[in-house]
KOLDO-733957 format. One record per residue (C-alpha): residue in three letters; x, y, z; residue number from 1. Coordinates in pm, 1 decimal. Example, Ala and Ser with C-alpha at 12.3 -4.5 7.8 and 13.67 -1.06 7.14 Angstrom:
REM residues 2
REC  residuo        c1        c2        c3  num
REC      ALA    1230.0    -450.0     780.0    1
REC      SER    1367.0    -106.0     714.0    2
END
This chain:
REM residues 334
REC  residuo        c1        c2        c3  num
REC      MET    3193.7   -6809.4    4737.3    1
REC      THR    3185.7   -6454.2    4551.7    2
REC      THR    3510.4   -6341.1    4549.2    3
REC      LEU    3540.6   -5945.0    4479.5    4
REC      PRO    3823.9   -5805.8    4276.4    5
REC      PRO    4074.7   -5602.5    4507.8    6
REC      SER    4046.9   -5266.1    4602.0    7
REC      PRO    4282.7   -5065.8    4379.2    8
REC      PRO    4556.3   -4891.6    4537.4    9
REC      PRO    4495.4   -4585.1    4726.8   10
REC      ALA    4644.0   -4258.1    4526.9   11
REC      PRO    5011.5   -4146.0    4629.0   12
REC      PRO    5017.2   -3857.4    4826.7   13
REC      ALA    5109.7   -3537.5    4725.4   14
REC      PRO    5479.2   -3448.1    4759.3   15
REC      PRO    5635.9   -3194.9    4973.5   16
REC      ALA    5488.7   -2866.7    4904.1   17
REC      PRO    5776.8   -2559.4    4745.1   18
REC      PRO    5825.9   -2329.2    5076.5   19
REC      PHE    5713.7   -1996.3    5012.2   20
REC      ASP    5948.1   -1681.1    5001.5   21
REC      PRO    6013.5   -1566.0    5354.7   22
REC      GLU    5898.1   -1217.2    5265.2   23
REC      LEU    5549.2   -1383.2    5100.0   24
REC      ALA    5534.0   -1567.6    5374.2   25
REC      ALA    5534.6   -1309.5    5641.2   26
REC      ALA    5258.6   -1111.9    5457.8   27
REC      LEU    5066.1   -1386.7    5370.1   28
REC      VAL    4963.3   -1414.3    5740.4   29
REC      GLU    4912.6   -1067.1    5776.7   30
REC      LEU    4657.6   -1054.0    5474.0   31
REC      GLY    4486.0   -1366.1    5627.4   32
REC      ASP    4130.6   -1309.0    5472.7   33
REC      VAL    4231.1   -1032.1    5253.2   34
REC      ALA    4359.8   -1340.0    5043.8   35
REC      PRO    4186.3   -1623.7    5144.0   36
REC      THR    4330.6   -1977.9    5028.5   37
REC      SER    4006.8   -2167.5    4942.5   38
REC      ALA    3686.1   -2042.5    4765.1   39
REC      THR    3357.8   -2278.4    4733.2   40
REC      PRO    3025.4   -2216.0    4551.8   41
REC      GLU    2896.9   -2056.9    4853.1   42
REC      ASP    3155.2   -1814.7    4845.9   43
REC      ILE    3158.4   -1677.8    4595.7   44
REC      PRO    2836.7   -1340.9    4706.2   45
REC      ALA    3073.3   -1243.8    4964.0   46
REC      ALA    3368.7   -1226.2    4771.6   47
REC      ARG    3138.7   -1043.5    4488.7   48
REC      GLU    3040.1    -741.5    4730.8   49
REC      GLN    3451.0    -719.5    4878.2   50
REC      ILE    3614.2    -652.9    4551.9   51
REC      ASN    3280.5    -468.7    4406.6   52
REC      ALA    3307.7    -222.8    4727.4   53
REC      LEU    3748.8    -232.3    4645.6   54
REC      VAL    3675.0    -109.4    4292.0   55
REC      ALA    3384.1     128.2    4402.9   56
REC      LEU    3653.6     384.2    4514.2   57
REC      MET    3865.1     369.5    4212.7   58
REC      THR    3698.4     705.0    4021.8   59
REC      ASN    3848.2     763.8    3718.8   60
REC      ASP    3991.2    1099.6    3943.6   61
REC      GLU    4197.0     832.8    4087.9   62
REC      LEU    4275.2     628.9    3723.8   63
REC      SER    4375.1     906.4    3604.5   64
REC      CYS    4730.6     925.0    3810.3   65
REC      GLY    4705.1    1319.7    3800.0   66
REC      GLY    4619.2    1379.0    3506.4   67
REC      PHE    4852.6    1138.4    3346.9   68
REC      PHE    4538.1     991.4    3149.0   69
REC      GLU    4251.4    1093.4    3030.0   70
REC      VAL    3960.3     845.7    3174.0   71
REC      GLN    3696.5     732.1    3010.5   72
REC      GLU    3452.1     413.4    2939.2   73
REC      ARG    3259.7     356.9    2654.8   74
REC      ALA    2978.5      88.8    2584.9   75
REC      VAL    3063.7    -110.0    2246.5   76
REC      PRO    2866.1    -372.5    2035.5   77
REC      GLY    2877.2    -763.8    2241.6   78
REC      PRO    2833.5   -1115.3    2058.6   79
REC      PRO    2613.9   -1060.0    1796.6   80
REC      GLY    2259.4   -1151.8    2043.3   81
REC      ALA    2429.7   -1021.3    2361.2   82
REC      PRO    2451.5    -693.2    2527.4   83
REC      GLU    2717.7    -435.8    2472.3   84
REC      VAL    3068.2    -424.9    2663.7   85
REC      SER    3127.8    -190.0    2848.3   86
REC      LEU    3541.6     -79.4    2817.0   87
REC      LEU    3765.4     121.6    3036.0   88
REC      ILE    3988.0     357.4    2815.2   89
REC      CYS    4311.6     516.4    2973.1   90
REC      ARG    4488.2     672.4    2711.8   91
REC      PRO    4803.0     901.3    2800.6   92
REC      THR    4697.8    1255.4    2782.1   93
REC      ALA    5060.2    1360.0    2714.5   94
REC      ALA    5236.4    1120.9    2471.5   95
REC      PRO    5242.8    1146.6    2119.0   96
REC      GLY    5002.5     900.2    1934.2   97
REC      PRO    4929.3     677.4    1814.5   98
REC      ARG    5064.9     456.6    2152.5   99
REC      PRO    5067.9     101.7    2192.9  100
REC      ILE    4744.9     -78.8    2299.1  101
REC      VAL    4737.7    -263.0    2621.2  102
REC      TYR    4442.1    -481.1    2546.9  103
REC      PHE    4331.7    -575.6    2932.2  104
REC      THR    4137.2    -887.5    3096.2  105
REC      HIS    4076.8    -828.4    3462.0  106
REC      PRO    4138.8   -1151.1    3734.1  107
REC      GLY    3902.9   -1227.9    3942.6  108
REC      GLY    3844.3   -1682.7    3853.8  109
REC      MET    3595.3   -1635.6    3606.5  110
REC      VAL    3324.2   -1547.2    3912.3  111
REC      VAL    3453.0   -1145.7    4023.8  112
REC      GLY    3558.9    -826.8    3945.2  113
REC      THR    3530.5    -535.8    3732.6  114
REC      ASN    3734.6    -355.2    3431.2  115
REC      ARG    3873.7    -126.1    3722.7  116
REC      LEU    4022.8    -457.7    3884.6  117
REC      GLY    4405.1    -530.6    3854.2  118
REC      LEU    4457.7    -244.6    3594.4  119
REC      PRO    4788.6    -251.9    3469.5  120
REC      LEU    4876.4     150.0    3464.3  121
REC      ASP    5219.0     150.8    3619.9  122
REC      TRP    5301.9     -34.1    3326.9  123
REC      ALA    5093.2     211.0    3083.0  124
REC      LYS    5282.8     550.7    3291.8  125
REC      GLU    5624.8     411.0    3270.9  126
REC      LEU    5597.1     326.9    2866.8  127
REC      GLY    5264.1     556.2    2779.1  128
REC      LEU    5051.9     273.3    2655.6  129
REC      VAL    4727.5     317.5    2583.1  130
REC      VAL    4504.4      83.0    2841.2  131
REC      VAL    4171.6     -74.7    2733.9  132
REC      SER    4011.4    -284.9    3025.8  133
REC      VAL    3671.4    -489.2    2926.2  134
REC      GLU    3451.1    -610.4    3138.4  135
REC      TYR    3302.4    -958.6    3059.7  136
REC      ARG    3028.0   -1151.2    3180.9  137
REC      LEU    3133.6   -1341.4    3521.4  138
REC      ALA    3037.1   -1702.0    3579.5  139
REC      PRO    2851.9   -1936.8    3726.3  140
REC      GLU    2524.8   -1671.9    3525.1  141
REC      HIS    2738.3   -1630.1    3241.0  142
REC      PRO    2948.6   -1959.4    3087.2  143
REC      HIS    3126.3   -2004.2    2842.1  144
REC      PRO    3117.3   -1873.8    2594.3  145
REC      ALA    3014.6   -1540.3    2696.1  146
REC      PRO    3329.1   -1431.1    2902.6  147
REC      VAL    3576.0   -1491.5    2575.7  148
REC      GLU    3326.8   -1364.8    2316.4  149
REC      ASP    3272.1   -1045.0    2517.3  150
REC      CYS    3653.2   -1003.2    2548.6  151
REC      TYR    3685.4   -1080.0    2183.8  152
REC      ALA    3375.5    -890.6    2080.7  153
REC      GLY    3604.8    -547.1    2299.2  154
REC      LEU    3871.5    -682.3    2092.8  155
REC      LEU    3710.7    -589.8    1753.0  156
REC      TRP    3628.3    -267.1    1854.0  157
REC      THR    3985.1    -197.4    1984.3  158
REC      ALA    4092.0    -252.0    1668.7  159
REC      ASP    3866.9     -74.4    1440.4  160
REC      HIS    3841.7     264.6    1709.7  161
REC      ALA    4301.3     243.0    1786.3  162
REC      LYS    4287.0     594.0    1612.5  163
REC      GLU    4011.1     735.1    1768.0  164
REC      ILE    4153.5     641.3    2145.5  165
REC      GLY    4490.3     741.6    2047.7  166
REC      GLY    4630.4     413.1    1980.6  167
REC      ASP    4807.6     199.5    1727.1  168
REC      PRO    4565.0     -69.7    1557.7  169
REC      ASP    4897.0    -237.5    1425.7  170
REC      ARG    5031.9    -259.6    1832.9  171
REC      ILE    4787.7    -453.3    2092.4  172
REC      ILE    4887.6    -601.8    2374.4  173
REC      LEU    4673.1    -871.3    2478.1  174
REC      ALA    4696.2    -865.3    2861.8  175
REC      GLY    4575.6   -1028.9    3208.9  176
REC      GLY    4616.8   -1206.5    3551.7  177
REC      SER    4486.5   -1533.0    3622.6  178
REC      ALA    4138.2   -1574.3    3478.2  179
REC      GLY    4252.0   -1238.3    3250.8  180
REC      GLY    4557.7   -1454.3    3197.7  181
REC      GLY    4358.8   -1700.2    3029.3  182
REC      LEU    4129.4   -1536.3    2863.7  183
REC      ALA    4438.0   -1307.2    2701.1  184
REC      ALA    4537.5   -1666.8    2571.7  185
REC      ALA    4244.1   -1772.6    2475.4  186
REC      LEU    4172.2   -1416.9    2270.2  187
REC      ALA    4519.3   -1498.1    2125.2  188
REC      LEU    4383.3   -1815.0    2038.5  189
REC      LEU    4077.8   -1670.5    1889.4  190
REC      ALA    4252.6   -1398.3    1727.8  191
REC      ARG    4446.5   -1680.3    1516.1  192
REC      ASP    4201.6   -1896.2    1438.6  193
REC      ARG    3892.9   -1675.8    1292.1  194
REC      ARG    4131.3   -1400.0    1139.9  195
REC      GLY    4087.7   -1151.9    1325.9  196
REC      PRO    4280.4    -838.0    1464.2  197
REC      ARG    4667.0    -960.2    1538.0  198
REC      PRO    4796.8    -868.4    1862.5  199
REC      ILE    5162.2    -836.2    1884.3  200
REC      GLY    5239.4    -994.0    2201.3  201
REC      GLN    5038.3   -1189.7    2472.9  202
REC      LEU    5143.0   -1088.3    2839.6  203
REC      LEU    4990.5   -1372.7    3069.6  204
REC      MET    5044.8   -1335.8    3430.9  205
REC      CYS    5009.1   -1637.3    3661.9  206
REC      PRO    4746.4   -1804.4    3403.6  207
REC      MET    4458.6   -2023.5    3448.8  208
REC      LEU    4542.3   -2224.9    3182.5  209
REC      ASP    4404.7   -2542.8    3209.0  210
REC      ASP    3974.5   -2699.5    3338.9  211
REC      ARG    4164.3   -3024.1    3486.1  212
REC      ASN    4336.0   -2942.6    3770.0  213
REC      ASP    4459.5   -3215.4    3807.2  214
REC      THR    4927.8   -3138.9    3818.8  215
REC      VAL    5146.8   -3205.7    4048.3  216
REC      SER    5139.8   -2838.6    4186.3  217
REC      ALA    4760.4   -2850.0    4190.1  218
REC      HIS    4778.6   -3122.6    4419.5  219
REC      GLN    5060.2   -2974.5    4656.1  220
REC      MET    4924.7   -2673.1    4733.8  221
REC      ALA    4582.9   -2826.7    4779.6  222
REC      GLY    4506.6   -2596.6    5110.2  223
REC      LEU    4770.8   -2361.3    5137.4  224
REC      GLY    4883.8   -1999.3    4916.6  225
REC      VAL    4571.6   -1808.7    4739.3  226
REC      TRP    4365.6   -1980.8    4514.2  227
REC      ASP    4429.3   -2360.6    4591.0  228
REC      ARG    4252.8   -2671.3    4405.8  229
REC      THR    3922.5   -2645.5    4555.6  230
REC      ALA    3896.8   -2275.8    4453.9  231
REC      ASN    4052.7   -2355.3    4057.5  232
REC      GLU    3763.6   -2632.9    4077.9  233
REC      THR    3470.7   -2357.8    4219.2  234
REC      GLY    3595.7   -2121.9    3926.2  235
REC      TRP    3632.3   -2407.8    3666.8  236
REC      ASN    3299.1   -2538.7    3734.0  237
REC      ALA    3113.0   -2207.0    3761.4  238
REC      LEU    3239.4   -2165.1    3385.6  239
REC      LEU    3208.0   -2497.9    3219.8  240
REC      GLY    2988.4   -2718.2    3464.1  241
REC      GLU    2953.1   -3065.0    3420.4  242
REC      ALA    3209.5   -3038.2    3099.5  243
REC      ARG    3480.1   -2965.0    3342.8  244
REC      GLY    3730.7   -3237.4    3252.9  245
REC      THR    3577.0   -3385.6    3007.7  246
REC      ASP    3669.5   -3415.4    2659.7  247
REC      ASP    3351.7   -3112.4    2555.6  248
REC      VAL    3551.8   -2865.9    2657.8  249
REC      SER    3680.0   -2644.8    2405.9  250
REC      PRO    4063.5   -2471.0    2374.6  251
REC      TYR    3848.5   -2084.6    2392.2  252
REC      ALA    3725.4   -2216.1    2742.1  253
REC      ALA    4037.2   -2404.8    2858.7  254
REC      PRO    4400.7   -2253.4    2637.3  255
REC      ALA    4596.2   -2565.6    2772.2  256
REC      ARG    4366.9   -2795.0    2542.3  257
REC      ALA    4469.0   -2646.4    2194.1  258
REC      ASP    4623.8   -2880.4    2006.6  259
REC      ASP    4784.9   -2591.9    1779.3  260
REC      LEU    5027.8   -2339.1    1973.3  261
REC      SER    5208.6   -2190.8    1632.8  262
REC      ASP    5161.4   -1888.8    1494.7  263
REC      LEU    5102.2   -1660.6    1838.4  264
REC      PRO    5187.2   -1380.7    1917.3  265
REC      PRO    5539.3   -1395.6    2153.6  266
REC      ALA    5453.1   -1479.2    2495.0  267
REC      PHE    5561.7   -1376.2    2847.0  268
REC      ILE    5433.8   -1576.9    3071.1  269
REC      ASP    5544.0   -1602.2    3457.4  270
REC      VAL    5419.4   -1784.9    3776.5  271
REC      GLY    5511.3   -1821.1    4120.1  272
REC      SER    5683.4   -2175.7    4202.1  273
REC      ALA    5480.8   -2241.9    4510.5  274
REC      GLU    5122.9   -2184.6    4365.0  275
REC      THR    4812.5   -2383.4    4211.7  276
REC      PHE    4862.7   -2304.8    3839.0  277
REC      ARG    5248.3   -2356.5    3804.6  278
REC      ASP    5315.1   -2683.4    3607.3  279
REC      GLU    5002.3   -2530.1    3366.8  280
REC      ASP    5206.7   -2245.4    3312.6  281
REC      VAL    5546.6   -2405.7    3280.5  282
REC      THR    5374.3   -2626.0    3042.2  283
REC      TYR    5243.0   -2393.0    2833.7  284
REC      ALA    5511.2   -2216.5    2757.6  285
REC      SER    5718.7   -2539.9    2687.5  286
REC      ARG    5406.6   -2646.0    2436.3  287
REC      ILE    5459.1   -2287.1    2243.4  288
REC      TRP    5801.9   -2369.2    2208.9  289
REC      GLN    5791.3   -2714.3    2086.5  290
REC      ALA    5544.2   -2576.9    1756.4  291
REC      GLY    5823.2   -2285.3    1737.1  292
REC      GLY    5649.4   -2007.1    1882.8  293
REC      SER    5842.2   -1720.9    2161.8  294
REC      ALA    5768.4   -1747.3    2521.3  295
REC      GLU    5937.9   -1624.8    2823.4  296
REC      LEU    5907.0   -1792.4    3129.9  297
REC      HIS    5976.7   -1675.0    3465.7  298
REC      VAL    5889.6   -1903.7    3772.4  299
REC      TRP    5938.2   -1708.2    4053.2  300
REC      PRO    6041.4   -1876.1    4368.4  301
REC      GLY    5828.3   -1881.8    4671.7  302
REC      GLY    5569.1   -1689.7    4477.1  303
REC      PHE    5239.8   -1761.6    4570.3  304
REC      HIS    4963.1   -1663.1    4308.0  305
REC      GLY    4876.2   -1296.4    4293.7  306
REC      PHE    5225.1   -1259.8    4469.3  307
REC      ASP    5309.8    -895.0    4355.1  308
REC      GLY    4962.0    -744.1    4355.2  309
REC      LEU    4915.5    -877.3    4695.0  310
REC      VAL    5214.9    -799.5    4829.3  311
REC      PRO    5393.1    -485.3    4537.0  312
REC      GLN    5757.4    -418.7    4821.2  313
REC      ALA    5816.0    -744.2    4865.0  314
REC      ALA    6178.7    -787.5    4645.7  315
REC      LEU    6041.2   -1101.1    4490.0  316
REC      SER    5740.4    -843.6    4293.3  317
REC      VAL    5982.5    -574.8    4240.9  318
REC      ASP    6133.9    -814.7    4027.8  319
REC      ALA    5827.9    -967.1    3819.8  320
REC      GLN    5768.8    -630.9    3807.2  321
REC      ALA    6087.2    -510.3    3640.5  322
REC      ALA    6085.5    -819.1    3407.4  323
REC      ARG    5759.6    -741.0    3256.8  324
REC      LEU    5870.6    -394.1    3207.7  325
REC      ARG    6170.2    -512.6    3006.0  326
REC      TRP    5947.6    -763.5    2875.7  327
REC      LEU    5746.3    -529.0    2745.2  328
REC      ARG    5988.9    -222.5    2644.1  329
REC      ARG    6219.3    -508.7    2387.5  330
REC      LEU    5917.0    -623.2    2224.6  331
REC      LEU    5780.3    -238.7    2133.5  332
REC      GLY    6177.8    -152.3    2057.6  333
REC      GLU    6145.6     175.5    2274.0  334
END
């Protein structure tokens, strides 16, 4: 008689999720399908259609903020052998140049979005900054390394032509949210390792950093909030395919994979306590400190993914926006 080995014990259930901020919880109900909890590969075409319809409303006249910015689009050389990269440039018309540059990588889970999505024009208007937002190729049609290489090509052009657009090549700040936050972190690594442009800071808003998708917060928030574990798997699978979760993943795709976080520009990292990316973002900040670097970390209590963009008038959102602006002021000494 054959004796079968005992079955492995079932995985322990995820601990209960932290509560949402009451004001944000009420707003999340009202948002409904505007802020979906999850996403599968089949949802990507509809999501793109929705986002593209939204950004189509963002004309250059609207982005000029009543003439505060001169808005232009430039097609610049892409990575070797790849198409040109589109940059959206918003230059203050009255600020005496050269001004610091925010080089922005847009959100969208690596699968949706354009360089008009999520623009940080509020910071730029307050501080008189030039914004350069890069349009990168999207997964799954264009997996890694296409997106980050597009972003790096745009960064090289921006550094080389900074004065032409009213910017200071010695004061470039990398910034991005969600997938764009992950790309901004990857750009900081690439610029260091390739001895490229030297940004003075990296502002990472709820960044998407770790393809392994196995933290406590990823399990806690499964089926809850915005961009849950299933959605995260969709995004990473689109970018990495079968390599996701293996030892073959590059740190320029998933910055949490980097062995060395030393010699990076000062970082601002923020994230909600009630979102998938909480633990990977906290760990990333801790590893920067452990490597002797500078990082300011905020974990916003009860915040879901992207809360400040979706509910900008909420008290917690106002605090988050103010904290970023204070960090930028200190970084720039202005």
